[in-house]
DSSP file (Angstrom, degrees, kcal/mol; ACC not computed):
  #  RESIDUE AA STRUCTURE BP1 BP2  ACC     N-H-->O    O-->H-N    N-H-->O    O-->H-N    TCO  KAPPA ALPHA  PHI   PSI    X-CA   Y-CA   Z-CA
    1    1 A M              0   0    0      0, 0.0     2,-0.1     0, 0.0     0, 0.0   0.000 360.0 360.0 360.0 129.0    2.6   -3.1    1.5
    2    2 A D     >  -     0   0    0      1,-0.1     4,-2.1     4,-0.0     5,-0.2  -0.315 360.0 -96.1 -87.7 175.7    5.7   -2.8   -0.6
    3    3 A K  H  > S+     0   0    0      1,-0.2     4,-2.4     2,-0.2     5,-0.2   0.881 122.7  51.0 -58.9 -43.3    9.3   -3.1    0.5
    4    4 A I  H  > S+     0   0    0      1,-0.2     4,-2.8     2,-0.2    -1,-0.2   0.926 109.2  51.0 -63.3 -43.9    9.8    0.7    0.9
    5    5 A D  H  > S+     0   0    0      1,-0.2     4,-2.6     2,-0.2    -1,-0.2   0.894 110.3  50.1 -59.2 -40.1    6.7    1.0    3.1
    6    6 A E  H  X S+     0   0    0     -4,-2.1     4,-2.4     2,-0.2    -1,-0.2   0.928 111.8  47.3 -63.9 -44.8    7.9   -1.8    5.3
    7    7 A L  H  X S+     0   0    0     -4,-2.4     4,-2.7     1,-0.2    -2,-0.2   0.912 113.7  47.6 -63.4 -42.8   11.4   -0.2    5.7
    8    8 A V  H  X S+     0   0    0     -4,-2.8     4,-3.0     2,-0.2     5,-0.2   0.915 110.6  52.1 -65.3 -42.3    9.8    3.2    6.5
    9    9 A S  H  X S+     0   0    0     -4,-2.6     4,-1.8    -5,-0.2    -2,-0.2   0.923 113.4  43.6 -59.8 -45.3    7.4    1.6    9.0
   10   10 A Q  H  X S+     0   0    0     -4,-2.4     4,-2.3     2,-0.2    -1,-0.2   0.912 113.7  51.6 -66.5 -42.1   10.3   -0.1   10.8
   11   11 A G  H  X S+     0   0    0     -4,-2.7     4,-2.5     1,-0.2    -2,-0.2   0.914 109.7  49.0 -61.1 -43.8   12.5    3.0   10.6
   12   12 A K  H  X S+     0   0    0     -4,-3.0     4,-2.5     2,-0.2    -1,-0.2   0.875 108.9  53.7 -64.5 -36.9    9.7    5.2   12.1
   13   13 A S  H  X S+     0   0    0     -4,-1.8     4,-1.4    -5,-0.2    -1,-0.2   0.932 111.4  44.4 -62.8 -45.8    9.2    2.6   14.9
   14   14 A F  H  <>S+     0   0    0     -4,-2.3     5,-2.7     2,-0.2     4,-0.4   0.891 111.7  54.3 -65.2 -38.5   12.9    2.7   15.8
   15   15 A L  H ><5S+     0   0    0     -4,-2.5     3,-1.4     1,-0.2    -2,-0.2   0.927 108.0  48.7 -60.4 -45.7   12.8    6.5   15.6
   16   16 A E  H 3<5S+     0   0    0     -4,-2.5    -1,-0.2     1,-0.3    -2,-0.2   0.808 110.2  52.6 -64.0 -30.0    9.9    6.8   18.0
   17   17 A D  T 3<5S-     0   0    0     -4,-1.4    -1,-0.3    -5,-0.2    -2,-0.2   0.451 117.6-113.0 -85.8  -0.2   11.8    4.4   20.4
   18   18 A G  T < 5S+     0   0    0     -3,-1.4     2,-1.3    -4,-0.4    -3,-0.2   0.641  76.5 133.5  78.3  13.9   14.9    6.6   20.3
   19   19 A K     >< +     0   0    0     -5,-2.7     4,-2.3     1,-0.2    -1,-0.2  -0.605  24.1 165.1 -95.3  73.5   16.9    3.9   18.5
   20   20 A Y  H  >  +     0   0    0     -2,-1.3     4,-2.8     1,-0.2    -1,-0.2   0.840  66.7  53.7 -67.1 -38.2   18.3    6.3   16.0
   21   21 A D  H  > S+     0   0    0      2,-0.2     4,-1.6    -3,-0.2    -1,-0.2   0.920 112.5  45.7 -63.3 -41.4   21.1    4.2   14.6
   22   22 A D  H  > S+     0   0    0      2,-0.2     4,-1.5     1,-0.2    -2,-0.2   0.921 112.8  50.5 -65.2 -43.7   18.7    1.4   13.8
   23   23 A A  H  X S+     0   0    0     -4,-2.3     4,-2.3     1,-0.2     5,-0.2   0.919 106.7  55.0 -59.6 -44.6   16.2    3.9   12.3
   24   24 A L  H  X S+     0   0    0     -4,-2.8     4,-2.6     1,-0.2    -1,-0.2   0.891 103.7  55.5 -57.9 -41.3   18.9    5.4   10.1
   25   25 A G  H  X S+     0   0    0     -4,-1.6     4,-1.9     1,-0.2    -1,-0.2   0.897 108.7  46.7 -59.9 -41.4   19.7    2.0    8.7
   26   26 A F  H  X S+     0   0    0     -4,-1.5     4,-2.2    -3,-0.2    -1,-0.2   0.907 112.7  48.6 -69.4 -40.7   16.1    1.4    7.6
   27   27 A F  H  X S+     0   0    0     -4,-2.3     4,-2.2     1,-0.2    -2,-0.2   0.885 111.0  51.1 -67.5 -36.3   15.7    4.8    6.0
   28   28 A E  H  X S+     0   0    0     -4,-2.6     4,-1.6    -5,-0.2    -1,-0.2   0.893 108.9  51.1 -66.9 -38.2   19.0    4.4    4.1
   29   29 A Q  H  X S+     0   0    0     -4,-1.9     4,-0.9    -5,-0.2    -2,-0.2   0.918 109.9  50.2 -62.8 -42.2   17.8    1.0    2.8
   30   30 A A  H >X S+     0   0    0     -4,-2.2     4,-1.5     1,-0.2     3,-0.7   0.900 107.7  53.8 -62.6 -40.2   14.6    2.6    1.6
   31   31 A L  H 3< S+     0   0    0     -4,-2.2    -1,-0.2     1,-0.3    -2,-0.2   0.817 100.1  60.9 -66.0 -29.6   16.6    5.3   -0.1
   32   32 A L  H 3< S+     0   0    0     -4,-1.6    -1,-0.3     1,-0.2     3,-0.2   0.825 109.0  44.2 -63.5 -29.0   18.6    2.7   -2.0
   33   33 A L  H << S+     0   0    0     -4,-0.9     2,-0.2    -3,-0.7    -2,-0.2   0.763 132.6  14.0 -85.6 -27.9   15.3    1.6   -3.5
   34   34 A N    ><  +     0   0    0     -4,-1.5     3,-0.8     3,-0.1    -1,-0.3  -0.736  55.2 173.2-154.0  98.6   14.0    5.1   -4.3
   35   35 A Q  T 3  S+     0   0    0     -2,-0.2    -4,-0.1    -3,-0.2    -3,-0.1   0.536  78.6  66.4 -81.5  -6.9   16.3    8.1   -4.2
   36   36 A D  T 3  S+     0   0    0     -5,-0.1    -1,-0.2    31,-0.0    -5,-0.0   0.212  71.7 104.6-101.6  15.2   13.6   10.4   -5.6
   37   37 A N    X>  -     0   0    0     -3,-0.8     4,-1.4     1,-0.2     3,-0.6  -0.857  53.5-162.8 -99.7 110.0   11.2   10.2   -2.6
   38   38 A P  H 3> S+     0   0    0      0, 0.0     4,-2.0     0, 0.0    -1,-0.2   0.819  87.8  60.1 -63.3 -30.3   11.4   13.5   -0.7
   39   39 A D  H 3> S+     0   0    0      1,-0.2     4,-2.6     2,-0.2     5,-0.2   0.877 102.0  53.0 -65.6 -36.3    9.8   11.9    2.4
   40   40 A L  H <> S+     0   0    0     -3,-0.6     4,-2.4     2,-0.2    -1,-0.2   0.919 109.4  48.4 -64.4 -42.5   12.6    9.3    2.7
   41   41 A W  H  X S+     0   0    0     -4,-1.4     4,-2.3     1,-0.2    -1,-0.2   0.887 111.2  51.9 -63.1 -38.0   15.2   12.1    2.6
   42   42 A N  H  X S+     0   0    0     -4,-2.0     4,-2.6     2,-0.2    -2,-0.2   0.926 109.2  48.4 -65.0 -45.5   13.1   14.0    5.3
   43   43 A Y  H  X S+     0   0    0     -4,-2.6     4,-2.3     1,-0.2    -2,-0.2   0.917 111.9  49.8 -60.6 -42.8   13.0   10.9    7.6
   44   44 A K  H  X S+     0   0    0     -4,-2.4     4,-2.7     1,-0.2    -1,-0.2   0.911 110.9  50.4 -62.5 -40.9   16.8   10.4    7.2
   45   45 A G  H  X S+     0   0    0     -4,-2.3     4,-2.6     2,-0.2    -2,-0.2   0.915 109.3  50.0 -63.1 -43.7   17.3   14.1    8.0
   46   46 A I  H  X S+     0   0    0     -4,-2.6     4,-2.0     2,-0.2    -1,-0.2   0.909 112.6  48.1 -60.5 -41.9   15.2   13.9   11.1
   47   47 A T  H  X S+     0   0    0     -4,-2.3     4,-1.4     2,-0.2    -2,-0.2   0.929 111.5  48.4 -66.5 -45.2   17.1   10.8   12.2
   48   48 A L  H  <>S+     0   0    0     -4,-2.7     5,-2.7     1,-0.2     4,-0.3   0.900 110.1  52.6 -62.2 -39.8   20.5   12.4   11.6
   49   49 A R  H ><5S+     0   0    0     -4,-2.6     3,-1.4     1,-0.2    -1,-0.2   0.903 106.6  53.4 -61.2 -40.3   19.4   15.5   13.5
   50   50 A S  H 3<5S+     0   0    0     -4,-2.0    -1,-0.2     1,-0.3    -2,-0.2   0.799 107.4  51.8 -64.1 -28.1   18.4   13.3   16.4
   51   51 A L  T 3<5S-     0   0    0     -4,-1.4    -1,-0.3    -3,-0.3    -2,-0.2   0.463 120.2-111.2 -85.4  -2.4   21.9   11.8   16.3
   52   52 A G  T < 5S+     0   0    0     -3,-1.4     2,-1.2    -4,-0.3    -3,-0.2   0.637  78.8 132.2  81.4  14.0   23.4   15.3   16.4
   53   53 A R     >< +     0   0    0     -5,-2.7     4,-2.1     1,-0.2    -1,-0.1  -0.603  25.0 163.7 -98.1  72.2   24.7   15.0   12.9
   54   54 A Y  H  >  +     0   0    0     -2,-1.2     4,-2.6     1,-0.2    -1,-0.2   0.847  65.1  51.4 -68.2 -40.5   23.3   18.4   11.9
   55   55 A E  H  > S+     0   0    0      1,-0.2     4,-2.0     2,-0.2    -1,-0.2   0.935 113.4  45.9 -63.8 -44.4   25.3   19.1    8.6
   56   56 A E  H  > S+     0   0    0      1,-0.2     4,-1.9     2,-0.2    -1,-0.2   0.891 111.5  53.4 -63.6 -38.7   24.3   15.7    7.2
   57   57 A A  H  X S+     0   0    0     -4,-2.1     4,-2.6     1,-0.2    -2,-0.2   0.930 107.3  50.6 -61.4 -45.4   20.7   16.3    8.3
   58   58 A M  H  X S+     0   0    0     -4,-2.6     4,-2.8     1,-0.2     5,-0.2   0.894 107.0  54.8 -60.8 -39.4   20.6   19.7    6.5
   59   59 A D  H  X S+     0   0    0     -4,-2.0     4,-2.2     1,-0.2    -1,-0.2   0.906 109.8  47.2 -59.4 -40.8   21.9   18.0    3.3
   60   60 A C  H  X S+     0   0    0     -4,-1.9     4,-2.4     2,-0.2    -2,-0.2   0.919 111.9  49.0 -67.9 -43.8   19.0   15.5    3.6
   61   61 A F  H  X S+     0   0    0     -4,-2.6     4,-2.1     1,-0.2    -2,-0.2   0.910 112.4  49.0 -62.0 -41.3   16.4   18.3    4.2
   62   62 A N  H  X S+     0   0    0     -4,-2.8     4,-2.1     2,-0.2    -1,-0.2   0.897 109.8  51.5 -64.8 -40.1   17.8   20.3    1.2
   63   63 A K  H  X S+     0   0    0     -4,-2.2     4,-1.9    -5,-0.2    -2,-0.2   0.908 108.3  52.4 -62.4 -42.0   17.7   17.2   -1.0
   64   64 A S  H  X S+     0   0    0     -4,-2.4     4,-2.3     1,-0.2    -2,-0.2   0.916 111.1  46.7 -59.2 -44.1   14.1   16.6    0.0
   65   65 A L  H  < S+     0   0    0     -4,-2.1    -1,-0.2     1,-0.2    -2,-0.2   0.825 107.5  56.7 -70.2 -31.3   13.2   20.2   -1.0
   66   66 A Q  H  < S+     0   0    0     -4,-2.1    -1,-0.2     1,-0.2    -2,-0.2   0.907 111.8  43.3 -63.7 -40.2   15.1   19.9   -4.3
   67   67 A I  H  < S+     0   0    0     -4,-1.9    -2,-0.2     1,-0.3    -1,-0.2   0.918 137.6   7.1 -71.3 -44.1   12.9   16.9   -5.2
   68   68 A D     <  -     0   0    0     -4,-2.3     2,-0.9    -5,-0.2     3,-0.4  -0.825  60.9-167.6-144.8  99.3    9.7   18.5   -4.0
   69   69 A P    >   +     0   0    0      0, 0.0     3,-1.4     0, 0.0     4,-0.4  -0.021  42.8 135.5 -78.7  36.0    9.7   22.2   -2.9
   70   70 A R  T 3  S+     0   0    0     -2,-0.9     3,-0.3     1,-0.3    -5,-0.1   0.763  70.3  44.1 -57.3 -30.6    6.2   21.8   -1.4
   71   71 A D  T >  S+     0   0    0     -3,-0.4     3,-1.0     1,-0.2    -1,-0.3   0.534  86.9  92.1 -93.9  -5.9    7.1   23.7    1.9
   72   72 A R  T <  S+     0   0    0     -3,-1.4    -1,-0.2     1,-0.3    -2,-0.1   0.848  97.8  27.7 -61.2 -37.8    9.0   26.5    0.3
   73   73 A H  T 3  S+     0   0    0     -4,-0.4    -1,-0.3    -3,-0.3    -2,-0.1   0.240  89.2 123.6-111.5  13.0    6.0   28.9    0.0
   74   74 A S    <         0   0    0     -3,-1.0    -3,-0.0     1,-0.1    -4,-0.0  -0.432 360.0 360.0 -75.4 152.1    3.8   27.7    2.8
   75   75 A S              0   0    0     -2,-0.1    -1,-0.1     0, 0.0    -4,-0.0   0.435 360.0 360.0-102.7 360.0    2.8   30.3    5.4
């Protein structure tokens, strides 16, 4: 397991436990290592949305879609 996987795993665990500030820290650390991973931006967006930081969350979701528009045409 590489460093990013470890950070994401820890972040997801905190997210599931409702510890959003802690989760955000892990996702931000992962993004420092790889800014081109759309899943990391998505996790950060989900966490920010959980914190009520909706504008920042939308920015993260948009960044994820810019990198990989995989969901744009799904039905």
